[in-house]
C-alpha positions as YAML, in Angstrom:
chain: A
units: angstrom
residues:
- id: 1
  name: MET
  ca: [21.80, 0.90, 5.23]
- id: 2
  name: ARG
  ca: [22.16, -0.51, 1.76]
- id: 3
  name: PRO
  ca: [20.72, -4.07, 1.48]
- id: 4
  name: ALA
  ca: [23.23, -6.85, 0.93]
- id: 5
  name: VAL
  ca: [21.25, -8.11, -2.10]
- id: 6
  name: GLU
  ca: [19.29, -6.02, -4.58]
- id: 7
  name: ILE
  ca: [17.06, -6.62, -7.58]
- id: 8
  name: ALA
  ca: [19.93, -5.36, -9.74]
- id: 9
  name: ASP
  ca: [22.01, -8.31, -8.53]
- id: 10
  name: VAL
  ca: [19.27, -10.74, -9.56]
- id: 11
  name: ILE
  ca: [19.07, -9.12, -13.00]
- id: 12
  name: ARG
  ca: [22.83, -9.20, -13.39]
- id: 13
  name: GLN
  ca: [23.02, -12.91, -12.57]
- id: 14
  name: PHE
  ca: [19.88, -14.28, -14.25]
- id: 15
  name: GLY
  ca: [18.95, -11.59, -16.79]
- id: 16
  name: LYS
  ca: [20.51, -13.20, -19.85]
- id: 17
  name: GLN
  ca: [19.04, -16.60, -19.04]
- id: 18
  name: TYR
  ca: [15.63, -15.01, -18.48]
- id: 19
  name: CYS
  ca: [15.73, -13.21, -21.84]
- id: 20
  name: GLU
  ca: [16.62, -16.38, -23.68]
- id: 21
  name: GLN
  ca: [13.86, -18.44, -22.05]
- id: 22
  name: GLN
  ca: [10.95, -16.01, -21.66]
- id: 23
  name: LYS
  ca: [11.41, -13.54, -24.58]
- id: 24
  name: PRO
  ca: [10.39, -10.35, -22.71]
- id: 25
  name: THR
  ca: [8.87, -7.33, -24.43]
- id: 26
  name: ALA
  ca: [10.84, -4.19, -25.27]
- id: 27
  name: GLU
  ca: [9.23, -2.35, -22.35]
- id: 28
  name: GLN
  ca: [10.21, -5.09, -19.91]
- id: 29
  name: LEU
  ca: [13.77, -5.04, -21.25]
- id: 30
  name: ARG
  ca: [13.92, -1.28, -20.81]
- id: 31
  name: VAL
  ca: [12.82, -1.53, -17.17]
- id: 32
  name: LEU
  ca: [15.37, -4.26, -16.42]
- id: 33
  name: HIS
  ca: [18.05, -2.18, -18.13]
- id: 34
  name: ASP
  ca: [17.19, 0.88, -16.01]
- id: 35
  name: LEU
  ca: [17.14, -1.07, -12.75]
- id: 36
  name: LEU
  ca: [20.47, -2.69, -13.55]
- id: 37
  name: HIS
  ca: [22.21, 0.68, -14.03]
- id: 38
  name: CYS
  ca: [20.45, 2.71, -11.34]
- id: 39
  name: ARG
  ca: [22.98, 4.68, -9.27]
- id: 40
  name: THR
  ca: [25.95, 3.40, -11.21]
- id: 41
  name: ALA
  ca: [28.62, 5.20, -13.23]
- id: 42
  name: THR
  ca: [26.70, 4.36, -16.42]
- id: 43
  name: LEU
  ca: [24.10, 7.06, -15.63]
- id: 44
  name: GLY
  ca: [26.68, 9.66, -14.65]
- id: 45
  name: GLY
  ca: [26.72, 11.71, -11.46]
- id: 46
  name: HIS
  ca: [28.98, 14.15, -9.68]
- id: 47
  name: GLU
  ca: [32.06, 14.35, -7.50]
- id: 48
  name: GLU
  ca: [31.65, 16.06, -4.12]
- id: 49
  name: ARG
  ca: [34.33, 17.37, -1.77]
- id: 50
  name: CYS
  ca: [33.97, 18.47, 1.84]
- id: 51
  name: ASP
  ca: [34.80, 22.15, 2.37]
- id: 52
  name: CYS
  ca: [36.24, 21.32, 5.80]
- id: 53
  name: CYS
  ca: [38.12, 18.00, 5.75]
- id: 54
  name: HIS
  ca: [38.31, 17.66, 1.93]
- id: 55
  name: THR
  ca: [36.78, 14.15, 1.92]
- id: 56
  name: VAL
  ca: [35.79, 13.12, -1.61]
- id: 57
  name: ARG
  ca: [32.49, 11.36, -2.35]
- id: 58
  name: TYR
  ca: [31.05, 10.15, -5.65]
- id: 59
  name: SER
  ca: [27.28, 10.18, -6.15]
- id: 60
  name: TYR
  ca: [25.67, 8.55, -9.17]
- id: 61
  name: ASN
  ca: [22.33, 9.40, -10.73]
- id: 62
  name: SER
  ca: [19.14, 7.42, -10.24]
- id: 63
  name: CYS
  ca: [17.30, 5.86, -13.15]
- id: 64
  name: GLY
  ca: [13.96, 7.43, -12.18]
- id: 65
  name: ASN
  ca: [12.00, 4.40, -13.38]
- id: 66
  name: ARG
  ca: [8.72, 3.95, -11.51]
- id: 67
  name: HIS
  ca: [9.41, 0.23, -11.10]
- id: 68
  name: CYS
  ca: [12.73, 0.84, -9.33]
- id: 69
  name: PRO
  ca: [12.68, 0.31, -5.54]
- id: 70
  name: LYS
  ca: [15.65, 2.68, -5.06]
- id: 71
  name: CYS
  ca: [13.93, 5.68, -6.65]
- id: 72
  name: LEU
  ca: [10.56, 5.50, -4.91]
- id: 73
  name: ALA
  ca: [11.28, 6.72, -1.38]
- id: 74
  name: SER
  ca: [11.82, 10.35, -2.40]
- id: 75
  name: LYS
  ca: [8.87, 10.29, -4.81]
- id: 76
  name: GLN
  ca: [6.63, 8.96, -2.08]
- id: 77
  name: ALA
  ca: [7.68, 11.68, 0.37]
- id: 78
  name: LEU
  ca: [7.08, 14.44, -2.19]
- id: 79
  name: TRP
  ca: [3.71, 12.97, -3.22]
- id: 80
  name: ILE
  ca: [2.52, 12.83, 0.39]
- id: 81
  name: GLU
  ca: [3.65, 16.39, 1.05]
- id: 82
  name: LYS
  ca: [1.78, 17.66, -2.01]
- id: 83
  name: LEU
  ca: [-1.47, 15.77, -1.45]
- id: 84
  name: ILE
  ca: [-1.84, 16.65, 2.23]
- id: 85
  name: SER
  ca: [-2.83, 20.18, 1.20]
- id: 86
  name: LYS
  ca: [-5.53, 18.84, -1.15]
- id: 87
  name: THR
  ca: [-7.24, 16.38, 1.18]
- id: 88
  name: LEU
  ca: [-10.64, 17.25, 2.64]
- id: 89
  name: PRO
  ca: [-10.76, 17.43, 6.47]
- id: 90
  name: VAL
  ca: [-13.36, 14.65, 6.80]
- id: 91
  name: ARG
  ca: [-13.40, 10.96, 7.71]
- id: 92
  name: HIS
  ca: [-12.06, 8.60, 5.05]
- id: 93
  name: TYR
  ca: [-12.52, 4.90, 4.42]
- id: 94
  name: HIS
  ca: [-10.01, 2.50, 2.88]
- id: 95
  name: LEU
  ca: [-11.61, 0.09, 0.39]
- id: 96
  name: VAL
  ca: [-9.85, -2.67, -1.55]
- id: 97
  name: PHE
  ca: [-11.45, -4.02, -4.74]
- id: 98
  name: THR
  ca: [-10.11, -7.47, -5.62]
- id: 99
  name: VAL
  ca: [-10.62, -9.66, -8.70]
- id: 100
  name: PRO
  ca: [-10.64, -13.50, -8.86]
- id: 101
  name: HIS
  ca: [-7.54, -15.14, -10.32]
- id: 102
  name: VAL
  ca: [-9.53, -16.86, -13.06]
- id: 103
  name: LEU
  ca: [-9.26, -13.59, -15.04]
- id: 104
  name: ASN
  ca: [-5.44, -13.47, -14.90]
- id: 105
  name: ARG
  ca: [-5.21, -14.97, -18.38]
- id: 106
  name: LEU
  ca: [-7.02, -11.98, -19.80]
- id: 107
  name: CYS
  ca: [-4.89, -9.58, -17.75]
- id: 108
  name: LEU
  ca: [-1.66, -11.06, -19.13]
- id: 109
  name: TYR
  ca: [-3.00, -10.82, -22.68]
- id: 110
  name: ASP
  ca: [-3.89, -7.11, -22.54]
- id: 111
  name: ARG
  ca: [-2.89, -5.31, -19.33]
- id: 112
  name: LYS
  ca: [-3.96, -1.87, -20.48]
- id: 113
  name: LEU
  ca: [-7.50, -2.99, -21.37]
- id: 114
  name: TYR
  ca: [-7.82, -4.94, -18.13]
- id: 115
  name: TYR
  ca: [-6.50, -2.26, -15.77]
- id: 116
  name: SER
  ca: [-8.48, 0.53, -17.46]
- id: 117
  name: ALA
  ca: [-11.69, -1.48, -17.07]
- id: 118
  name: LEU
  ca: [-10.80, -2.13, -13.43]
- id: 119
  name: PHE
  ca: [-10.51, 1.60, -12.68]
- id: 120
  name: ALA
  ca: [-13.70, 2.44, -14.61]
- id: 121
  name: ALA
  ca: [-15.78, -0.27, -12.91]
- id: 122
  name: CYS
  ca: [-14.49, 0.66, -9.45]
- id: 123
  name: TRP
  ca: [-15.35, 4.36, -9.75]
- id: 124
  name: SER
  ca: [-18.69, 3.63, -11.41]
- id: 125
  name: THR
  ca: [-19.59, 1.39, -8.46]
- id: 126
  name: LEU
  ca: [-18.56, 3.97, -5.85]
- id: 127
  name: LYS
  ca: [-20.35, 6.74, -7.71]
- id: 128
  name: ASN
  ca: [-23.59, 4.73, -7.97]
- id: 129
  name: PHE
  ca: [-23.53, 3.83, -4.27]
- id: 130
  name: GLY
  ca: [-23.01, 7.47, -3.34]
- id: 131
  name: TYR
  ca: [-26.17, 8.46, -5.21]
- id: 132
  name: THR
  ca: [-28.32, 5.47, -4.21]
- id: 133
  name: HIS
  ca: [-27.42, 5.50, -0.49]
- id: 134
  name: PHE
  ca: [-26.93, 9.21, 0.20]
- id: 135
  name: GLY
  ca: [-28.11, 11.10, -2.88]
- id: 136
  name: ALA
  ca: [-24.69, 12.67, -3.35]
- id: 137
  name: GLU
  ca: [-21.55, 12.31, -5.42]
- id: 138
  name: THR
  ca: [-18.41, 11.61, -3.44]
- id: 139
  name: GLY
  ca: [-14.82, 11.09, -4.59]
- id: 140
  name: ALA
  ca: [-11.93, 8.66, -4.42]
- id: 141
  name: VAL
  ca: [-8.18, 8.31, -4.78]
- id: 142
  name: CYS
  ca: [-7.52, 4.92, -6.42]
- id: 143
  name: VAL
  ca: [-4.14, 3.17, -6.57]
- id: 144
  name: LEU
  ca: [-3.45, 0.08, -8.67]
- id: 145
  name: HIS
  ca: [-1.49, -2.88, -7.32]
- id: 146
  name: SER
  ca: [-0.98, -5.98, -9.41]
- id: 147
  name: TRP
  ca: [0.95, -8.29, -7.10]
- id: 148
  name: GLY
  ca: [0.65, -10.57, -4.09]
- id: 149
  name: GLN
  ca: [3.35, -11.10, -1.48]
- id: 150
  name: ASN
  ca: [4.83, -14.05, -3.40]
- id: 151
  name: LEU
  ca: [5.01, -11.94, -6.61]
- id: 152
  name: SER
  ca: [1.99, -13.73, -8.09]
- id: 153
  name: LEU
  ca: [-0.39, -11.81, -10.34]
- id: 154
  name: HIS
  ca: [-3.09, -10.33, -8.10]
- id: 155
  name: PRO
  ca: [-4.59, -7.11, -9.57]
- id: 156
  name: HIS
  ca: [-6.53, -5.01, -7.05]
- id: 157
  name: LEU
  ca: [-7.29, -1.36, -6.29]
- id: 158
  name: HIS
  ca: [-6.69, 0.49, -3.03]
- id: 159
  name: CYS
  ca: [-9.25, 3.30, -2.71]
- id: 160
  name: LEU
  ca: [-9.58, 6.12, -0.19]
- id: 161
  name: VAL
  ca: [-13.14, 7.43, -0.13]
- id: 162
  name: PRO
  ca: [-14.17, 10.54, 1.86]
- id: 163
  name: ALA
  ca: [-17.35, 10.40, 3.94]
- id: 164
  name: ALA
  ca: [-18.59, 13.53, 2.22]
- id: 165
  name: GLY
  ca: [-20.02, 14.66, -1.10]
- id: 166
  name: TYR
  ca: [-22.33, 17.14, -2.82]
- id: 167
  name: ASP
  ca: [-25.96, 16.61, -3.77]
- id: 168
  name: LEU
  ca: [-27.79, 17.44, -6.98]
- id: 169
  name: LYS
  ca: [-28.32, 21.02, -5.81]
- id: 170
  name: GLY
  ca: [-24.61, 21.51, -5.32]
- id: 171
  name: CYS
  ca: [-24.83, 21.58, -1.53]
- id: 172
  name: TRP
  ca: [-22.24, 20.02, 0.74]
- id: 173
  name: LYS
  ca: [-23.31, 16.83, 2.49]
- id: 174
  name: LYS
  ca: [-21.66, 14.54, 5.01]
- id: 175
  name: LEU
  ca: [-22.08, 10.83, 4.35]
- id: 176
  name: GLY
  ca: [-22.32, 7.77, 6.57]
- id: 177
  name: ASP
  ca: [-23.04, 7.46, 10.26]
- id: 178
  name: HIS
  ca: [-21.26, 4.15, 10.76]
- id: 179
  name: GLN
  ca: [-17.61, 4.23, 11.77]
- id: 180
  name: LYS
  ca: [-16.75, 0.75, 10.43]
- id: 181
  name: PHE
  ca: [-18.01, 0.95, 6.86]
- id: 182
  name: LEU
  ca: [-19.39, 3.45, 4.39]
- id: 183
  name: TYR
  ca: [-21.30, 1.04, 2.11]
- id: 184
  name: PRO
  ca: [-22.34, -2.62, 2.62]
- id: 185
  name: VAL
  ca: [-19.41, -4.61, 1.23]
- id: 186
  name: HIS
  ca: [-21.54, -7.54, 0.04]
- id: 187
  name: GLN
  ca: [-23.61, -5.21, -2.13]
- id: 188
  name: LEU
  ca: [-20.46, -3.49, -3.36]
- id: 189
  name: SER
  ca: [-18.97, -6.83, -4.39]
- id: 190
  name: GLY
  ca: [-21.99, -7.85, -6.45]
- id: 191
  name: VAL
  ca: [-22.36, -4.54, -8.27]
- id: 192
  name: PHE
  ca: [-18.61, -4.30, -8.92]
- id: 193
  name: LYS
  ca: [-18.56, -7.81, -10.39]
- id: 194
  name: GLY
  ca: [-21.40, -7.03, -12.80]
- id: 195
  name: LYS
  ca: [-19.92, -3.73, -13.95]
- id: 196
  name: PHE
  ca: [-16.38, -5.01, -14.40]
- id: 197
  name: LEU
  ca: [-17.31, -8.13, -16.37]
- id: 198
  name: ASP
  ca: [-19.75, -6.18, -18.51]
- id: 199
  name: LEU
  ca: [-17.03, -3.63, -19.32]
- id: 200
  name: LEU
  ca: [-14.60, -6.41, -20.23]
- id: 201
  name: LYS
  ca: [-17.10, -8.03, -22.59]
- id: 202
  name: ARG
  ca: [-17.89, -4.76, -24.35]
- id: 203
  name: ARG
  ca: [-14.24, -3.84, -24.82]
- id: 204
  name: LEU
  ca: [-13.29, -7.32, -26.00]
- id: 205
  name: ARG
  ca: [-16.21, -7.27, -28.44]
- id: 206
  name: LYS
  ca: [-14.86, -4.05, -29.98]
- id: 207
  name: LYS
  ca: [-11.53, -5.77, -30.55]
- id: 208
  name: GLN
  ca: [-13.25, -8.93, -31.82]
- id: 209
  name: LEU
  ca: [-11.67, -10.96, -29.03]
- id: 210
  name: LEU
  ca: [-14.74, -11.87, -26.99]
- id: 211
  name: SER
  ca: [-14.93, -15.42, -28.35]
- id: 212
  name: ASP
  ca: [-11.37, -16.12, -27.11]
- id: 213
  name: PHE
  ca: [-12.18, -15.14, -23.51]
- id: 214
  name: GLU
  ca: [-15.92, -15.76, -23.24]
- id: 215
  name: GLU
  ca: [-15.48, -18.97, -21.25]
- id: 216
  name: THR
  ca: [-13.04, -17.23, -18.87]
- id: 217
  name: ILE
  ca: [-15.53, -14.45, -18.19]
- id: 218
  name: GLU
  ca: [-18.39, -16.89, -17.66]
- id: 219
  name: ASN
  ca: [-16.28, -18.74, -15.09]
- id: 220
  name: ALA
  ca: [-15.67, -15.44, -13.29]
- id: 221
  name: TYR
  ca: [-19.41, -14.95, -12.81]
- id: 222
  name: GLY
  ca: [-19.48, -18.09, -10.68]
- id: 223
  name: LYS
  ca: [-16.59, -17.01, -8.40]
- id: 224
  name: LYS
  ca: [-16.88, -15.16, -5.12]
- id: 225
  name: TRP
  ca: [-15.83, -11.50, -5.40]
- id: 226
  name: VAL
  ca: [-14.61, -9.64, -2.34]
- id: 227
  name: VAL
  ca: [-14.42, -5.94, -1.48]
- id: 228
  name: TYR
  ca: [-12.69, -5.08, 1.81]
- id: 229
  name: CYS
  ca: [-13.50, -1.97, 3.83]
- id: 230
  name: GLU
  ca: [-11.43, -0.69, 6.76]
- id: 231
  name: PRO
  ca: [-12.90, 1.61, 9.43]
- id: 232
  name: ALA
  ca: [-12.88, 5.38, 9.14]
- id: 233
  name: MET
  ca: [-9.52, 7.05, 9.71]
- id: 234
  name: ALA
  ca: [-8.64, 9.88, 12.04]
- id: 235
  name: ASN
  ca: [-7.80, 12.93, 9.94]
- id: 236
  name: ALA
  ca: [-6.78, 14.02, 6.47]
- id: 237
  name: GLU
  ca: [-3.02, 13.97, 7.11]
- id: 238
  name: HIS
  ca: [-3.20, 10.48, 8.60]
- id: 239
  name: VAL
  ca: [-5.18, 9.34, 5.57]
- id: 240
  name: ILE
  ca: [-2.60, 10.55, 3.08]
- id: 241
  name: ARG
  ca: [0.35, 9.14, 5.00]
- id: 242
  name: TYR
  ca: [-1.48, 5.83, 5.15]
- id: 243
  name: LEU
  ca: [-2.18, 5.82, 1.42]
- id: 244
  name: GLY
  ca: [1.43, 6.84, 0.78]
- id: 245
  name: GLN
  ca: [2.44, 3.35, 1.91]
- id: 246
  name: TYR
  ca: [0.59, 1.97, -1.12]
- id: 247
  name: THR
  ca: [1.15, 4.54, -3.86]
- id: 248
  name: HIS
  ca: [4.85, 4.25, -4.61]
- id: 249
  name: ARG
  ca: [5.46, 0.56, -4.19]
- id: 250
  name: VAL
  ca: [6.89, -2.01, -6.53]
- id: 251
  name: ALA
  ca: [6.28, -5.75, -6.57]
- id: 252
  name: ILE
  ca: [9.18, -6.37, -4.17]
- id: 253
  name: SER
  ca: [11.63, -4.16, -2.30]
- id: 254
  name: ASN
  ca: [15.35, -4.81, -1.94]
- id: 255
  name: GLN
  ca: [14.93, -5.30, 1.81]
- id: 256
  name: ARG
  ca: [12.79, -8.42, 1.25]
- id: 257
  name: ILE
  ca: [15.44, -10.26, -0.77]
- id: 258
  name: LEU
  ca: [17.45, -12.58, 1.49]
- id: 259
  name: LYS
  ca: [20.05, -14.23, -0.72]
- id: 260
  name: ILE
  ca: [20.97, -15.32, -4.22]
- id: 261
  name: THR
  ca: [22.55, -18.67, -5.08]
- id: 262
  name: LYS
  ca: [23.78, -19.87, -8.45]
- id: 263
  name: THR
  ca: [20.26, -20.95, -9.42]
- id: 264
  name: HIS
  ca: [17.74, -19.61, -6.90]
- id: 265
  name: VAL
  ca: [16.54, -16.46, -5.13]
- id: 266
  name: SER
  ca: [15.13, -16.40, -1.58]
- id: 267
  name: PHE
  ca: [12.90, -13.60, -0.31]
- id: 268
  name: ILE
  ca: [10.51, -12.86, 2.57]
- id: 269
  name: ALA
  ca: [6.73, -12.90, 2.04]
- id: 270
  name: LYS
  ca: [3.70, -12.58, 4.31]
- id: 271
  name: ASN
  ca: [1.12, -15.34, 4.35]
- id: 272
  name: TYR
  ca: [-2.23, -13.66, 5.02]
- id: 273
  name: ARG
  ca: [-3.95, -17.04, 5.36]
- id: 274
  name: THR
  ca: [-1.96, -17.59, 8.55]
- id: 275
  name: GLY
  ca: [-2.47, -14.12, 10.00]
- id: 276
  name: GLY
  ca: [0.29, -12.34, 8.08]
- id: 277
  name: GLN
  ca: [3.16, -14.48, 9.32]
- id: 278
  name: LYS
  ca: [6.42, -13.96, 7.43]
- id: 279
  name: SER
  ca: [8.24, -16.86, 5.82]
- id: 280
  name: ALA
  ca: [11.03, -17.38, 3.29]
- id: 281
  name: ILE
  ca: [10.18, -18.36, -0.28]
- id: 282
  name: THR
  ca: [12.81, -19.80, -2.65]
- id: 283
  name: ILE
  ca: [12.30, -19.89, -6.40]
- id: 284
  name: THR
  ca: [14.62, -20.02, -9.40]
- id: 285
  name: GLY
  ca: [16.19, -16.78, -10.59]
- id: 286
  name: VAL
  ca: [14.44, -16.97, -13.97]
- id: 287
  name: GLU
  ca: [11.07, -17.52, -12.28]
- id: 288
  name: PHE
  ca: [11.75, -14.57, -9.97]
- id: 289
  name: LEU
  ca: [12.34, -12.26, -12.95]
- id: 290
  name: ARG
  ca: [9.33, -13.69, -14.78]
- id: 291
  name: ARG
  ca: [7.07, -12.89, -11.83]
- id: 292
  name: PHE
  ca: [8.62, -9.46, -11.38]
- id: 293
  name: CYS
  ca: [8.23, -8.53, -15.06]
- id: 294
  name: GLN
  ca: [4.55, -9.44, -15.19]
- id: 295
  name: HIS
  ca: [3.94, -6.44, -12.89]
- id: 296
  name: ILE
  ca: [5.59, -3.92, -15.23]
- id: 297
  name: LEU
  ca: [2.84, -1.50, -16.24]
- id: 298
  name: PRO
  ca: [2.13, -0.48, -19.85]
- id: 299
  name: ARG
  ca: [4.02, 2.57, -21.01]
- id: 300
  name: ASN
  ca: [2.42, 5.87, -19.87]
- id: 301
  name: PHE
  ca: [-0.30, 4.05, -17.93]
- id: 302
  name: VAL
  ca: [-1.54, 6.10, -14.93]
- id: 303
  name: LYS
  ca: [-1.61, 3.97, -11.76]
- id: 304
  name: ILE
  ca: [-2.92, 6.67, -9.36]
- id: 305
  name: ARG
  ca: [-6.25, 8.23, -10.36]
- id: 306
  name: TYR
  ca: [-8.45, 10.87, -8.75]
- id: 307
  name: TYR
  ca: [-12.22, 10.86, -9.08]
- id: 308
  name: GLY
  ca: [-15.14, 13.04, -8.03]
- id: 309
  name: LEU
  ca: [-14.23, 15.51, -5.30]
- id: 310
  name: TYR
  ca: [-10.54, 14.76, -5.79]
- id: 311
  name: ASN
  ca: [-10.55, 15.28, -9.54]
- id: 312
  name: ALA
  ca: [-8.95, 18.62, -10.41]
- id: 313
  name: THR
  ca: [-11.69, 19.68, -12.84]
- id: 314
  name: THR
  ca: [-14.51, 18.75, -10.46]
- id: 315
  name: LYS
  ca: [-12.90, 20.62, -7.57]
- id: 316
  name: ARG
  ca: [-12.43, 23.72, -9.70]
- id: 317
  name: ASN
  ca: [-16.11, 23.72, -10.70]
- id: 318
  name: LEU
  ca: [-17.29, 23.13, -7.14]
- id: 319
  name: LYS
  ca: [-15.59, 26.29, -5.95]
- id: 320
  name: LEU
  ca: [-17.88, 28.19, -8.31]
- id: 321
  name: GLN
  ca: [-21.01, 26.43, -7.01]
- id: 322
  name: PHE
  ca: [-20.51, 26.41, -3.26]
- id: 323
  name: GLN
  ca: [-20.93, 29.40, -1.00]
- id: 324
  name: PRO
  ca: [-17.75, 30.07, 1.03]
- id: 325
  name: GLU
  ca: [-19.40, 28.87, 4.27]
- id: 326
  name: GLN
  ca: [-20.64, 25.67, 2.58]
- id: 327
  name: HIS
  ca: [-17.47, 24.53, 0.88]
- id: 328
  name: PRO
  ca: [-15.12, 22.47, 3.10]
- id: 329
  name: VAL
  ca: [-11.83, 24.20, 3.81]
- id: 330
  name: GLU
  ca: [-8.83, 22.19, 2.71]
- id: 331
  name: LYS
  ca: [-5.83, 22.05, 4.94]
- id: 332
  name: LYS
  ca: [-3.15, 24.38, 3.66]
- id: 333
  name: ILE
  ca: [0.54, 23.80, 4.04]
- id: 334
  name: GLN
  ca: [3.13, 26.49, 3.76]
- id: 335
  name: GLN
  ca: [3.86, 27.17, 0.12]
- id: 336
  name: SER
  ca: [7.44, 27.98, -0.73]
- id: 337
  name: ASN
  ca: [9.99, 27.60, -3.46]
- id: 338
  name: GLU
  ca: [11.66, 24.65, -1.76]
- id: 339
  name: THR
  ca: [13.57, 22.27, -3.96]
- id: 340
  name: ALA
  ca: [12.87, 18.55, -3.85]
- id: 341
  name: THR
  ca: [16.11, 18.06, -1.88]
- id: 342
  name: ALA
  ca: [15.05, 20.67, 0.69]
- id: 343
  name: VAL
  ca: [11.62, 19.05, 1.15]
- id: 344
  name: ILE
  ca: [13.16, 15.61, 1.69]
- id: 345
  name: HIS
  ca: [15.65, 17.15, 4.11]
- id: 346
  name: ARG
  ca: [12.77, 18.71, 6.08]
- id: 347
  name: ILE
  ca: [10.73, 15.49, 6.10]
- id: 348
  name: ALA
  ca: [13.59, 13.08, 6.84]
- id: 349
  name: GLY
  ca: [15.27, 15.38, 9.36]
- id: 350
  name: LYS
  ca: [18.67, 14.59, 7.90]
- id: 351
  name: ASP
  ca: [21.05, 16.90, 6.06]
- id: 352
  name: PHE
  ca: [22.36, 14.94, 3.10]
- id: 353
  name: LYS
  ca: [24.84, 17.68, 2.32]
- id: 354
  name: LYS
  ca: [26.65, 17.29, 5.65]
- id: 355
  name: CYS
  ca: [30.00, 15.55, 5.41]
- id: 356
  name: PRO
  ca: [29.65, 11.96, 6.69]
- id: 357
  name: HIS
  ca: [33.34, 11.93, 7.75]
- id: 358
  name: CYS
  ca: [33.86, 15.05, 9.86]
- id: 359
  name: GLU
  ca: [30.13, 15.90, 10.33]
- id: 360
  name: HIS
  ca: [30.95, 19.61, 10.28]
- id: 361
  name: GLY
  ca: [31.63, 20.60, 6.70]
- id: 362
  name: LYS
  ca: [29.33, 20.49, 3.68]
- id: 363
  name: MET
  ca: [29.78, 18.44, 0.57]
- id: 364
  name: ILE
  ca: [30.29, 20.75, -2.44]
- id: 365
  name: ILE
  ca: [29.96, 19.56, -6.03]
- id: 366
  name: VAL
  ca: [33.28, 20.06, -7.77]
- id: 367
  name: ARG
  ca: [32.88, 18.02, -10.95]
- id: 368
  name: GLU
  ca: [30.10, 16.56, -13.06]
- id: 369
  name: LEU
  ca: [30.51, 12.94, -14.16]
- id: 370
  name: PRO
  ca: [29.12, 12.49, -17.68]
- id: 371
  name: ARG
  ca: [26.70, 9.74, -18.59]
- id: 372
  name: ILE
  ca: [28.25, 6.86, -20.52]
- id: 373
  name: ARG
  ca: [26.85, 7.20, -24.02]
- id: 374
  name: SER
  ca: [26.29, 4.28, -26.36]
- id: 375
  name: PRO
  ca: [25.44, 4.22, -30.06]
- id: 376
  name: ALA
  ca: [21.75, 4.17, -30.98]
- id: 377
  name: ILE
  ca: [21.20, 0.42, -30.95]
- id: 378
  name: ALA
  ca: [18.37, -1.82, -29.81]
- id: 379
  name: ILE
  ca: [17.59, -1.89, -26.10]
- id: 380
  name: SER
  ca: [17.98, -5.68, -26.06]
- id: 381
  name: THR
  ca: [21.56, -5.32, -27.34]
- id: 382
  name: LEU
  ca: [22.33, -2.77, -24.61]
- id: 383
  name: PHE
  ca: [20.89, -5.13, -22.01]
- id: 384
  name: TYR
  ca: [22.94, -8.09, -23.20]
- id: 385
  name: LYS
  ca: [26.12, -5.98, -23.25]
- id: 386
  name: ALA
  ca: [25.50, -4.89, -19.65]
- id: 387
  name: LEU
  ca: [25.23, -8.51, -18.53]
- id: 388
  name: GLN
  ca: [28.51, -9.61, -20.13]
...
């Protein structure tokens, strides 16, 4: 069922006030504009009519923005379906690389530099541990999250690492005998800290910005860094469905928003310090949008990255090196020319074309509803007009 309150309602009520007080960037304005008009007549759609009882239904287009909570369910289902066929049939471990909050100032200044260094340091650490502990190169699927439950800035990476790899001779090798962890997490934390801070210093030095953040980085050396590792998972399909919970998420879903008043927004958040208990948090509408917008990723930034065995180029080269009996067989799913709608229908088990009124006929598209076009003006002007 559709939630009673959505992010679009928060934007509609507090968006103008937020823009006047916080001066958001053009990219942030574009995201807010897309979320405000998602599945509305502004984006166009189509008129459907039942071929049995002649019930009429209007469906409006989605915005397709990756920060929109309405558009992510179908993308998540399609991503899971595609990746299941590419996952190796071996044990996997779920690792979470976290960063102390003292570095948030640097993250807010240059998100692209910060997040790129985070990915590079994470994979470099995993790659080094694969060679030093097992003499093999493994792989990883890494997903970036930048938020905590209360919408605070909390950049971290969720990584799925297979307990398998290939050695210097190009031979397949299974890694790890322990079911609870693949690498010692205390050692991982120390190496990751050194690599990440060193990368930050080098990249800031190139931009002649090191002097501005040198004290911040030195403070980070004195903080405790934590890498979490969850026990090995059952099988490849379970692994991908588990990771799918993390890949296509936004800072907050519509289901977590409780209510909106004239000045404040209330939403549900878990408190992990008290064992994950849920409680209501109330903040002003402008503060809500400020927190939400700080998690908008840079334009064209890739938030899901594949390394080692899961990198397309590496996998293609490995097929040339391994003998057929050595190379692990990936689980294959039935390949077909299914449309995205057909795949979602198969996964969800629900026919979205069936008439919701008589439940016998099918909804047939009879008319396209055009998108509402506006003159080529600044995105900020479009956003302000939408809020009036």
